[in-house]
N, C-alpha and C positions, 0 to 999 in steps of 0.2 A: 428975771434973774436966772442965770444959767446954773448948771450943776455945781461948778466950783464955787460960785458965790454963795449958793445955798449951804454947801458944806462948811465953808468958813464961818458964815453967819451962825449956823447951828452950833459949831464948836465954841464960838465966842459966847453964845447964850448959855451953853452948858456950864462954862466956868462962872458965869454971872449967877446961875441958879444953884451953884454947888452947895450953898448953905442949907438948902431945903432938903427935907427927908426924901421927897420924891419929886420927879419932874412933873410939871403941871400938864393938863390935858392938851393945852394949846401947843406946848413944845413937842409932846408925843405925836400929835397929828402932823406937825411939820417934819419931824424926824422920820416917821414912817412913810411920808410922801417921798422923801429922798430915797428910802429903801426901795420903794416901788419904782423909782426912776432906774435903779440898778437892775431890778427884775425885768423891766421893759428893755433895757440895754441887752440883757441876756436873750430875751425872746426875739429881738430884732437881728441877732447875729446867729452863728451856727451852734449856739448853746441853748437851744430851745428846751431841751430836756431839763436842764438846771432851772431855767426860768419857770417852766410848768411845775416843777417840784416845789420851788419857792412859793408859788401861789397857794400851795396846799399846806404851808407851814404857818403856825400861829407865832406872833412876835410880841416881845415885851422888852422892857429896859431893866437891866440889873447892873448897877454900878459896882457891885462887889466882885464882879468877874475880873480876873487878872489878864484876860485876853479880850480881843475885840468882840467875839461872839462865841456862844456855846449852845449846844442843842441837846435836849433829852426827850424821850418818848413819854407821853402821858395818855390817859384814857381818851382825851379829846383830840389826840393827834400829836404830831411832833411840835415841840415848843422851842423856838429859837430866841435866845436872850442876847441883848446888845449892851455893851458898855460904850456910851457915846464918846467918852474921853479918848478911847483907843480907836474905835471904829472910824470916827470922823477925822482922824489923823492919817487915814489911808486914802489913796487915790481911787477913782472909780474902778479901774482895772483890778486893783488890789482887793477892793470890796467884793467884786464879782468872784475873784479867785477864792476868797474866804468862804463864800457861799458854796462853791464847788467842793472845797475842803470838807465842810460839814456834811454835804450830801454823799460824798465818797465814804465817809465814816458810817453813815446810815446804811448805804447800799451794801457795804462789805461786812455788815453785822458786827461792827467793832464794839458796840455796847456789850454784846454777848461774849465776844472773844476776849475782851478785857477781863471779864469775870473768870473765865477759865484759866487765864494766864497768871492770875494773882497768886496762885499756889506755888508757882515756879520762879517768878521773877519779882523784882521790886517795882514800885510805881514809876520811877524814872525810866527804867529800861522799857517797860511796857508802853508808856506814853510816847517816848521817842520812836519806838518801833512802829506804833500805830500811825504816827504822823508821817514818817518817811515812806511808809508803804503806800500812802496815797499822794503825798506831795510830789512824787516823781512824775505824776501824770498831769500836774497843774502848772500853768504858766502864770506869771505876774503876781506871785505871792509876796507879801511883805518880806523885807530882807531878814527879819528876825525869825522867820519860819524855819522849822527843822527840815533841812535838806540833806540828801545823801552825802554829797561831797563834804559839807561842813561837819556832819556827824562823824565821818571817817577821820577827819582831822582832829576833832575834839576828843574822840575816844581812842585814837590811834589804832583803828581797825580798817579792814578793806572789804566793806560790804558792796555787793553788786546789785544792779537793778533787777526787778521782777523776782525777788526772793520772798519767802514766806515771812509773816510777822514773827513766827516762832524763831526762825533763823536770825532775824534782826535782833530780837529781844535777847536771845541767848548770847550773842556776841557782845552786845552792849552791856549786859549784866556782868559778864566775865571781866570786861574792861573796868567796870565800876568797882568790882571787888578787888582787882589787882592793883589799881592805882592808889597812891597815897593822896588822900583828899586834903587840900589846903583848907585850913580853918577859915571860914567866912566870917568877916567882921560884920555884925548886924548894923545896918544903916539906920540912922534916925529917919523919921518920916519927912525928909526934906522935900521930896517930890512925891506927893500922895498917890499919883496915878502912874505907876511903873509896871510895864508889861512883864509878866512872869509866865512863860509858856510851860514851865514845869508843872503848873497847876491847871493847865488847859482842860483837863478832863475831870477835874474835881467835882464838877456839877453832876457827873454820871453817878456819883455815890448816892444821889437822891432818887434814882430810878426805882420805882416800885412795881413796875409791870413784870409779868412772868415772861419767860423765854418765848412761849407760844404767842402771847399777846404782841410782843415786839416784832416777831416774824410776820404776824398777820398784818400789823400796821404798816410795816415796810413794804410788804407785797402789795397791799391796797394802794398805797401812795405811789409806788414805783410804776405800777401798771397804768394808773391814771395819767401819769406824766410822760409815758413812753411815746416816742415819735421816731421818725426815720433818721434824725440826726443824733440819736442817743449814742454816746461813745461805745465802742465795741466791747470793752470790758464790762461795762454796766449793762449793755444789751444782752450779753450772755446770761447774766444773773436774771434779768427780766424774762428771758425766753424760758428759763427753768420754772419761773412762776406761772407764765401764761399758758404753756402747753404741756400736755402729758405725753409720755412716750407711748408708742403703739405696742411695744413688746414688754411683757412683764418681767423685767430683768431681775428683780429681787427673787422671784420664784426660780427662774432659770439658773442664776448664779448659785443660789442656795443648793440646788440639786447637783451642780457640777463641782464647786470648790471643795466641799468636804471630802470628796473622793480622791482629790489630788494631794498627795503628801509632799511636804517640803522640809525634810529633815526631822529632827526631834527636839523636844524641849524637856528640861529637867522638871520633876514634880515630886512633892512630898506625899502625894496621894497614892503613889504606886511604889512598891518595893523594887529594888534593883534585881533584875532577872538573873544575873550571874551569881550574886551573893544575897539571896533573899533574907538570910538571918542577920545581915548587917543593917540595923535600923538607922545607922548614921549615914548610909548611902542612899541617895535619891534615885528613884526610878525615872523612866522617861515616857513621854507621850508623843504621838505623831504631831508634827507641826503642820498646820494646814494653811499657812500664810502663802498663798500662791499669787504670782504676778499675773496680771491681765495685760495682754498685748492687744491694743485696739488699733487696727490698721485702717486708714482712710484712703480710698481711691480719690486722688485729686486731679485726675486726668481732665482733659478739655471737655469730655462728654458729660461730666458731672455739672449739672446746672446749679445755680445759686439756691433755688428752692429745694433741690435734693440735699445740698449741704446744710441748709437750715434744718431739715428734718433729721439728718444724721446727727447734728449737734444736739438736738433734743434727746435723742437716744443715748448719746455719750454722757450727757449730764445726768441722765437717769442711772446709767451704769455706775458713775462715781458716787452717787448718793445711795446706791444699793449695796455697796461693799466698802470695807476698810482695807482691802488688799491694795497693793501697789498697782497703779494703772499707768502703762507706758503707751503714748500715742506715737504711731509711725505714719507719716504722710508719704504716699508713694504714687507715682504715675508710671513712667517707664523705668524709674529708679527711685530709691529712697531720697526724699528731699529734706525731711526734718524728723527728729526724734526728741521727745521731751516727756517728762513725768507730769501727770495731771492729778491734782488733788482737789481742785474746786474750779468754779466758773472763771475765776480770775486768771487761771493758768492757761486758758485756751488761747492759742496764738492765731494770727491771721493766716489764712490759707496761702500756701506758697504759690508764686506766680508762674514758675517754670512748668507749665502744664503740657505734658506730652501725651503719648498714647498709654494705654493701660497694660501693665505687666504685673502679675501677681507674684511671680517667682522671687523678686528681690526681698520681699518680706519673709518668705520661708527660708531663704538663704541666710538672712540675718538671724533667724531663730536657731539655725544650725550652727552658725559661726559663734554664737554666744551661748550655746548649750542651754537653750530655753525649752527643753522638752517637757518640763513640768508646768509650763505656762499655758494658760487658756488663751486662745487666739480668736478674736472677734474681728471680722473683716467687713467693712462697709464699702459697697461698690454698686454701680448700676448693672453689674453682671457682664459687661462687654469687655473681653480681654483674651488671654491665651486659651487654647484648647487643652494644652497639656502643661503641667508644671515642670520646670527644669530640675526641681529637687523634690524628692519624696518628703512630705512633711514629717517632722518628728513629734509634733504636738498631738497629744491624744484627743484633746477637746478643741474642735474648730467649729465656729459658727459663722456662716456667711449671711450677711444682712443685705438683701437686694433692695435698692430704692428704685421703684418703678415697676414696669411690667415685663422687662426683658428677662430671658432665662440666663442662668449662669453659664458662661461659655465653656467652662471646664468639663471635660468628659467624666472626670472623677474628682468630686469636690473634697473628698476625704473628711467630710463633716456634714452637719445639718444645715439646711437653708431656711431662712426666714425672710419675710418681706415687710417693707414699710412703704408708705407714700405711693400706694398703687392707684393708678388713675382709673376712673370709671370708664369702661368702654362705651363708645357711642352706641346708643340704642338703635337697632335696625328698624326702619320704618315699616308700617303695615302690621297686619295681624300676626305674622310669623315672629316679628320682633317682640311684640307684646307677649306672645305665648312663651318665648324663650325666657324673658324676664320673670314671668310668673312662675315658671318651672324652677328657675334658679332660687327664687324667694322661698318656695315650698321646700326645696331641697335643704336650704339653709335652716329653715324652721324645724326640720326633723332633728 
């Protein structure tokens, strides 16, 4: 019996067993054999990560779901629940796409992000925002799935791809509040099994795990499922789990950022300096919200392993500060500029890789009056000897990947290193002596 025959047979049996409180063990065995066929389908294609992830998820049947599948984290791992009446009406490709949908929710910490958004938006806006934020990366989803183009039409908005959940939820919520809702006539239960994607995340209300427990479970499952075919966006998240930065950015940024002032903010804890007797006037405190510019050398001399290490450091920077982080990709000229908030925002490296020029980044800082910004420049060190423009940034950190020296005669900042290769040990007693001396010197 092929997959399609199995699917139709199971759907027919589901309706024949509908009167029972629960599906019997025989039905469950046959149903989850079909599920395993889909997992095998993922493993045999370029979706190995999703297949590996599914092997680590517990499965059960829940006919109360208003959607084909839903997942929640529990003490024993992630638990995925299936409603056979909906799930078995999907094609194999749609079933595989639904698995991806659930895993994207898990990997992007949507269980936790939903909790934080509840104080600002209603359930409808949050649910739709969460779905469209992941569905734009998935092909072959069922036609009723929330998709960006359809949501733009339904809510009369103009959302773009690759935006934050908060931006999506805000626009959708404003649309919901402004429109006049038509009264919905409640239907009789003519068709008992009707999909309602507005309740797709209701199962999440049953989550009892703490934030730390959910993060730990996600990390453990994701790392164990990781492979070379993992989608780029998810790979960035896993890289942040797997490896630690070589530079203690939290310490470094803490020592730099408070010293750089960015205007002032009103406060009731300090009196107005000009009119101290006026208690109704608020004083002001220095505002220390400073932008970080992170420049990346994407020239042809930067190897993939260098870029990998650089990425780990950048992810550590974003997790160490709440300040705005702007990424600038540059070789002989600036190729790309974008704001970075989390792993999902990281873009693929630009392909127009020429020679290394540092000056364009410093010119950009001058043209945009970014003198108060902290500039962190990742490079292999090989480039110009003199900058064409004197830097206006007070705090500049050069991060050299590898063993080369920074080519600039005047770096105008401090130099740090990552990914330094171990020099080949010289043969003979002289080499051993040099290594031992180096170890003793380090131990001091």
